[in-house]
C-alpha positions in Angstrom: -53.8 39.1 107.9 -52.1 35.6 107.7 -54.0 32.8 106.1 -53.1 30.4 108.9 -52.6 31.0 112.6 -49.3 30.1 114.2 -51.0 27.0 115.7 -52.4 26.0 112.3 -48.9 26.4 110.7 -47.4 24.3 113.4 -50.0 21.6 113.0 -49.6 21.6 109.2 -45.9 21.2 109.6 -46.3 18.3 112.1 -48.8 16.6 109.9 -46.7 16.9 106.7 -43.7 15.5 108.6 -45.8 12.6 109.9 -47.0 11.8 106.3 -43.4 11.8 105.0 -42.3 9.7 108.0 -45.2 7.2 108.2 -46.9 7.1 104.8 -44.1 8.2 102.6 -44.2 9.2 98.9 -44.0 7.0 95.8 -40.9 7.7 93.7 -41.1 6.1 90.3 -37.6 7.0 89.0 -35.0 4.5 90.2 -32.2 7.1 90.2 -34.1 9.5 92.4 -35.3 6.7 94.6 -31.6 5.7 95.1 -30.5 9.3 95.7 -33.1 9.7 98.5 -32.1 6.4 100.1 -28.4 7.4 99.9 -29.3 10.5 101.9 -31.0 8.6 104.7 -34.6 7.9 103.4 -36.0 4.4 103.9 -37.1 3.0 100.6 -39.2 0.0 99.8 -38.1 -1.3 96.3 -41.3 -3.4 95.9 -43.7 -0.4 96.2 -41.3 2.5 95.3 -42.4 4.2 98.5 -39.8 6.3 100.3 -40.2 7.4 104.0 -38.2 10.3 105.4 -37.6 10.8 109.1 -37.5 14.0 111.1 -33.7 14.4 110.8 -33.7 14.0 107.0 -36.6 16.5 106.5 -35.0 19.0 108.9 -31.7 18.7 107.1 -33.4 19.3 103.7 -35.3 22.3 105.0 -32.2 23.8 106.6 -30.4 23.6 103.2 -33.2 25.3 101.3 -32.7 28.9 100.2 -34.3 31.6 102.4 -35.3 33.7 99.4 -36.7 32.6 96.1 -37.3 34.7 93.0 -40.0 33.9 90.4 -40.3 35.4 87.0 -43.2 35.2 84.5 -43.0 35.2 80.7 -43.5 38.9 80.7 -40.3 39.5 82.8 -42.0 40.5 86.0 -40.1 39.2 89.0 -41.5 38.5 92.5 -39.2 37.6 95.4 -40.6 35.6 98.3 -39.2 34.7 101.7 -40.3 33.5 105.0 -42.9 35.9 106.4 -43.8 37.4 102.9 -47.3 37.4 101.5 -48.2 34.0 100.0 -48.1 33.3 96.3 -50.9 31.2 94.8 -50.1 28.7 92.2 -52.4 26.7 90.0 -52.7 23.2 91.5 -51.1 20.0 90.2 -53.7 17.4 89.6 -53.9 13.8 88.3 -57.7 14.0 87.4 -60.5 16.3 86.6 -63.7 16.0 88.5 -66.9 16.1 86.4 -70.3 15.4 87.8 -68.8 13.3 90.6 -66.7 11.3 88.2 -62.9 11.1 88.0 -61.8 12.0 84.4 -58.2 11.9 83.1 -56.6 15.3 82.3 -56.1 15.2 78.6 -54.0 17.7 76.7 -57.2 19.6 75.7 -58.4 19.8 79.4 -54.9 20.8 80.5 -54.9 23.7 78.0 -58.3 24.8 79.2 -57.0 24.8 82.8 -53.9 26.8 81.8 -56.1 29.4 80.0 -58.4 29.6 83.1 -55.5 30.1 85.6 -54.0 32.7 83.2 -57.1 34.9 83.6 -57.1 34.7 87.4 -55.1 37.6 89.0 -54.7 35.8 92.3 -53.0 32.9 90.7 -49.3 33.8 90.2 -48.0 30.6 88.4 -49.1 27.8 86.2 -48.3 24.3 87.5 -47.8 21.3 85.3 -49.8 18.1 85.7 -49.8 14.6 84.4 -51.3 14.9 80.9 -52.9 11.4 80.3 -52.7 11.2 76.5 -48.9 11.4 76.5 -46.4 8.7 77.8 -45.2 9.4 81.3 -41.6 10.0 80.2 -42.8 13.0 78.0 -45.5 14.5 80.2 -43.1 17.0 81.9 -41.7 18.8 78.8 -45.0 18.5 76.9 -46.7 20.2 79.9 -44.2 23.0 80.0 -44.6 23.6 76.3 -48.4 23.7 76.5 -48.2 26.1 79.5 -45.8 28.4 77.6 -47.9 28.3 74.5 -51.2 29.0 76.3 -50.3 31.1 79.3 -48.1 34.0 80.3 -47.4 33.4 84.0 -44.5 31.8 85.8 -44.2 28.1 84.8 -43.7 25.5 87.5 -43.4 22.2 85.8 -43.8 18.7 87.2 -40.7 16.9 86.4 -40.9 13.1 86.0 -37.4 12.2 84.8 -33.9 13.6 84.8 -34.1 13.6 81.0 -37.3 15.7 81.2 -35.6 18.2 83.5 -32.7 18.6 81.1 -35.2 19.1 78.2 -37.1 21.7 80.2 -33.9 23.6 81.0 -33.0 23.5 77.3 -36.5 24.7 76.3 -36.1 27.6 78.7 
C-alpha cells in the first residue's frame, strides 16, 4: 500500500516546486550560491536566498540517477528506485523540542538521537544535523564522525562546505 496517493504525490511535487520557485532556499556558501546562479537560479546576494524555476528543477531531476544504492556500516546494501518501497531516514533538524521550548542540538543530544535511530528497525539511515556546540564549518564532518562512532546504519551527512565534503570522503 503506497504512503501517498497519486494525487497527494502530485500535490507534494507541485508545492515543493512552488517553494523552490517563490520562497527559495538560503545558501550560505558563496561557491555553491554562484554555481546555482550559473545554472539558472535567481540569487539574492543580500539574503543568500536562491530561487529555482520549473525549468531548472525539471532539468536537475531529469539528470538524477534512476537507481540509488545505499550501504550501512555492516555492509548491507539496499537499492531503491522509482516505485520501490520507501526508505525512512532519521530527520535532519536544527533544534530539539522540549516542553514546548526550542533547544539547540548539542553534541550530547545528537549522540542520543543517533543511538535512538539506531534501535529503530524502520529507520534505515542516520542523517546529520547542525550540532550547535561546534563551529558551522566543522559541523558536517563532526556529525559524520559521531554517527559512525555511535550508530551502525547508513550515514547521510549534512554537508555545509566543499572542504567538509572532501573531509567526509576522506573519512570514508
